[in-house]
C-alpha positions as a Python dict, from the first residue, in 0.01 Angstrom:
ca = {
    (1, 'M'): (0, 0, 0),
    (2, 'R'): (87, 338, 163),
    (3, 'Q'): (77, 181, 510),
    (4, 'R'): (297, -105, 397),
    (5, 'L'): (552, 133, 248),
    (6, 'I'): (585, 314, 582),
    (7, 'F'): (714, -8, 735),
    (8, 'F'): (993, -37, 479),
    (9, 'K'): (1167, 299, 519),
    (10, 'W'): (1438, 138, 716),
    (11, 'A'): (1748, 187, 491),
    (12, 'G'): (1935, 147, 812),
    (13, 'I'): (1749, -31, 1096),
    (14, 'A'): (1682, 220, 1377),
    (15, 'A'): (1846, 97, 1700),
    (16, 'I'): (1618, 141, 2003),
    (17, 'S'): (1797, 154, 2337),
    (18, 'L'): (1604, 77, 2652),
    (19, 'F'): (1735, 265, 2955),
    (20, 'M'): (1640, 118, 3287),
    (21, 'H'): (1704, 316, 3604),
    (22, 'G'): (1698, 108, 3920),
    (23, 'A'): (1773, 203, 4280),
    (24, 'I'): (2022, -10, 4472),
    (25, 'A'): (1838, -168, 4760),
    (26, 'Q'): (2012, -196, 5089),
    (27, 'E'): (2030, -543, 5236),
    (28, 'P'): (1784, -586, 5524),
    (29, 'S'): (2063, -734, 5736),
    (30, 'A'): (2249, -405, 5713),
    (31, 'I'): (1957, -219, 5874),
    (32, 'K'): (1910, -235, 6242),
    (33, 'P'): (1549, -339, 6296),
    (34, 'D'): (1368, -128, 6546),
    (35, 'G'): (1010, -42, 6620),
    (36, 'G'): (776, -191, 6360),
    (37, 'W'): (1039, -233, 6083),
    (38, 'Q'): (1024, -613, 6080),
    (39, 'A'): (647, -614, 6048),
    (40, 'L'): (671, -368, 5759),
    (41, 'A'): (937, -585, 5592),
    (42, 'D'): (709, -888, 5621),
    (43, 'V'): (425, -698, 5454),
    (44, 'L'): (650, -574, 5172),
    (45, 'K'): (777, -925, 5111),
    (46, 'K'): (421, -1044, 5059),
    (47, 'L'): (381, -775, 4794),
    (48, 'E'): (679, -894, 4589),
    (49, 'P'): (572, -1004, 4240),
    (50, 'S'): (561, -1380, 4195),
    (51, 'V'): (572, -1361, 3814),
    (52, 'D'): (846, -1265, 3569),
    (53, 'T'): (820, -888, 3520),
    (54, 'S'): (1111, -856, 3278),
    (55, 'L'): (1027, -671, 2957),
    (56, 'P'): (982, -893, 2649),
    (57, 'E'): (1220, -849, 2359),
    (58, 'T'): (1082, -614, 2093),
    (59, 'P'): (1094, -711, 1722),
    (60, 'V'): (1362, -448, 1660),
    (61, 'Q'): (1573, -577, 1949),
    (62, 'A'): (1536, -933, 1820),
    (63, 'S'): (1641, -828, 1470),
    (64, 'L'): (1944, -644, 1604),
    (65, 'R'): (2045, -943, 1815),
    (66, 'I'): (2011, -1186, 1523),
    (67, 'N'): (2197, -944, 1298),
    (68, 'Q'): (2482, -945, 1549),
    (69, 'L'): (2491, -1326, 1542),
    (70, 'I'): (2525, -1316, 1164),
    (71, 'A'): (2792, -1047, 1181),
    (72, 'S'): (2981, -1271, 1425),
    (73, 'G'): (2965, -1567, 1188),
    (74, 'K'): (2718, -1761, 1404),
    (75, 'F'): (2498, -1840, 1105),
    (76, 'Q'): (2339, -2160, 1231),
    (77, 'Q'): (2252, -2006, 1567),
    (78, 'A'): (2098, -1709, 1387),
    (79, 'L'): (1899, -1938, 1158),
    (80, 'N'): (1770, -2134, 1457),
    (81, 'E'): (1650, -1810, 1619),
    (82, 'I'): (1480, -1698, 1297),
    (83, 'E'): (1305, -2031, 1250),
    (84, 'K'): (1163, -2007, 1602),
    (85, 'K'): (1028, -1656, 1544),
    (86, 'Q'): (899, -1674, 1187),
    (87, 'P'): (594, -1897, 1257),
    (88, 'T'): (468, -1636, 1507),
    (89, 'V'): (484, -1347, 1258),
    (90, 'S'): (220, -1276, 993),
    (91, 'Y'): (343, -1096, 685),
    (92, 'M'): (-4, -944, 646),
    (93, 'E'): (-34, -814, 1003),
    (94, 'Q'): (334, -752, 1084),
    (95, 'P'): (502, -678, 751),
    (96, 'G'): (787, -476, 904),
    (97, 'T'): (894, -761, 1132),
    (98, 'D'): (831, -1026, 868),
    (99, 'V'): (1045, -860, 603),
    (100, 'Q'): (1335, -813, 845),
    (101, 'L'): (1327, -1180, 942),
    (102, 'R'): (1323, -1284, 576),
    (103, 'F'): (1626, -1070, 494),
    (104, 'L'): (1808, -1210, 798),
    (105, 'R'): (1714, -1566, 699),
    (106, 'A'): (1857, -1518, 351),
    (107, 'R'): (2179, -1377, 497),
    (108, 'A'): (2212, -1666, 742),
    (109, 'L'): (2156, -1921, 466),
    (110, 'T'): (2415, -1743, 250),
    (111, 'G'): (2663, -1760, 535),
    (112, 'L'): (2603, -2135, 561),
    (113, 'G'): (2669, -2177, 190),
    (114, 'R'): (2306, -2262, 116),
    (115, 'T'): (2290, -2021, -177),
    (116, 'T'): (1999, -2182, -363),
    (117, 'E'): (1781, -2162, -51),
    (118, 'A'): (1879, -1800, 4),
    (119, 'I'): (1788, -1715, -357),
    (120, 'N'): (1451, -1881, -304),
    (121, 'V'): (1391, -1666, 7),
    (122, 'Y'): (1451, -1351, -196),
    (123, 'L'): (1239, -1485, -483),
    (124, 'D'): (951, -1548, -244),
    (125, 'M'): (989, -1193, -110),
    (126, 'T'): (954, -1046, -459),
    (127, 'G'): (606, -1196, -473),
    (128, 'K'): (497, -1097, -123),
    (129, 'Y'): (655, -752, -131),
    (130, 'P'): (651, -637, -496),
    (131, 'E'): (710, -278, -387),
    (132, 'L'): (1058, -363, -254),
    (133, 'A'): (1360, -343, -484),
    (134, 'E'): (1609, -480, -230),
    (135, 'P'): (1519, -850, -266),
    (136, 'W'): (1586, -827, -640),
    (137, 'N'): (1925, -664, -585),
    (138, 'N'): (2029, -911, -315),
    (139, 'M'): (1912, -1205, -523),
    (140, 'A'): (2116, -1075, -817),
    (141, 'T'): (2438, -1078, -614),
    (142, 'L'): (2381, -1444, -525),
    (143, 'Q'): (2289, -1530, -883),
    (144, 'L'): (2610, -1368, -1002),
    (145, 'Q'): (2812, -1566, -748),
    (146, 'A'): (2644, -1882, -878),
    (147, 'G'): (2741, -1791, -1235),
    (148, 'L'): (2383, -1708, -1335),
    (149, 'L'): (2480, -1393, -1523),
    (150, 'D'): (2165, -1353, -1733),
    (151, 'Q'): (1940, -1405, -1431),
    (152, 'A'): (2140, -1153, -1229),
    (153, 'Y'): (2100, -900, -1509),
    (154, 'Q'): (1722, -950, -1519),
    (155, 'S'): (1694, -924, -1140),
    (156, 'L'): (1882, -594, -1137),
    (157, 'K'): (1665, -460, -1418),
    (158, 'M'): (1366, -535, -1196),
    (159, 'A'): (1531, -362, -899),
    (160, 'V'): (1596, -35, -1083),
    (161, 'G'): (1255, -56, -1246),
    (162, 'I'): (1088, -63, -904),
    (163, 'N'): (1314, 207, -761),
    (164, 'P'): (1491, 421, -1023),
    (165, 'K'): (1681, 599, -744),
    (166, 'Y'): (1832, 276, -606),
    (167, 'G'): (2197, 368, -657),
    (168, 'I'): (2351, 39, -544),
    (169, 'A'): (2134, -157, -787),
    (170, 'H'): (2236, 76, -1072),
    (171, 'R'): (2603, 22, -983),
    (172, 'N'): (2557, -354, -969),
    (173, 'L'): (2373, -348, -1301),
    (174, 'G'): (2663, -157, -1455),
    (175, 'L'): (2911, -416, -1324),
    (176, 'V'): (2701, -702, -1462),
    (177, 'Q'): (2685, -530, -1799),
    (178, 'L'): (3063, -486, -1794),
    (179, 'I'): (3109, -855, -1715),
    (180, 'M'): (2879, -944, -2003),
    (181, 'A'): (3070, -706, -2231),
    (182, 'N'): (3400, -858, -2120),
    (183, 'H'): (3274, -1206, -2205),
    (184, 'S'): (3172, -1083, -2549),
    (185, 'F'): (3513, -922, -2607),
    (186, 'D'): (3684, -1246, -2501),
    (187, 'Q'): (3473, -1433, -2754),
    (188, 'A'): (3575, -1180, -3017),
    (189, 'V'): (3942, -1233, -2929),
    (190, 'Q'): (3902, -1610, -2964),
    (191, 'N'): (3752, -1553, -3309),
    (192, 'G'): (4041, -1335, -3423),
    (193, 'V'): (3882, -988, -3414),
    (194, 'A'): (4150, -720, -3427),
    (195, 'G'): (4152, -480, -3132),
    (196, 'A'): (3917, -690, -2921),
    (197, 'A'): (4199, -786, -2684),
    (198, 'K'): (4248, -422, -2580),
    (199, 'Q'): (3876, -379, -2521),
    (200, 'A'): (3865, -700, -2318),
    (201, 'A'): (4158, -580, -2107),
    (202, 'A'): (4000, -237, -2059),
    (203, 'T'): (3667, -377, -1933),
    (204, 'K'): (3849, -621, -1707),
    (205, 'Q'): (4040, -335, -1545),
    (206, 'I'): (3718, -150, -1471),
    (207, 'I'): (3560, -465, -1325),
    (208, 'N'): (3862, -519, -1102),
    (209, 'G'): (3855, -156, -991),
    (210, 'N'): (4187, -63, -1147),
}
């Protein structure tokens, strides 16, 4: 469990930049061949690599690239990339890469309006990664958007239970509780309870950030 937790301390994904320093080669035609230069050039040409020596994309670089696609609104392209990579990643052997791809998949599906599928991705993550609070929080936001208020409340309770210091989840839980309170006050107003209208208006102002 301790090794798995090390993978997940990525509140913000660390960007890894690869600096490549290459010398600019002078064109052979610009060099006046003399002496044994041509013979040397022929030998060097034979030594040129005949295979692709470009560096493969690292998991972090792939995640950053897919994240950029999502940020640019290219949700389907991002999803296609994720679906090509996911079968090659084992959540047991490569949990850091696997969890990033799952989060990105849920975001891409959300962008495509496939909310139910995105919720299912997060739900699956809660089983595979029970030590993570983030899937519960993210799932709650989608449940709230879908009008599943009670489910959102339960998901956020799970999130803060796993990580009591998860500030965003606490804030979201407070907002959900305010929405639930506002609904109750509205019901009280409809049933003629004196003063309930002011309480309903007050909670609505807080929810709206006023």
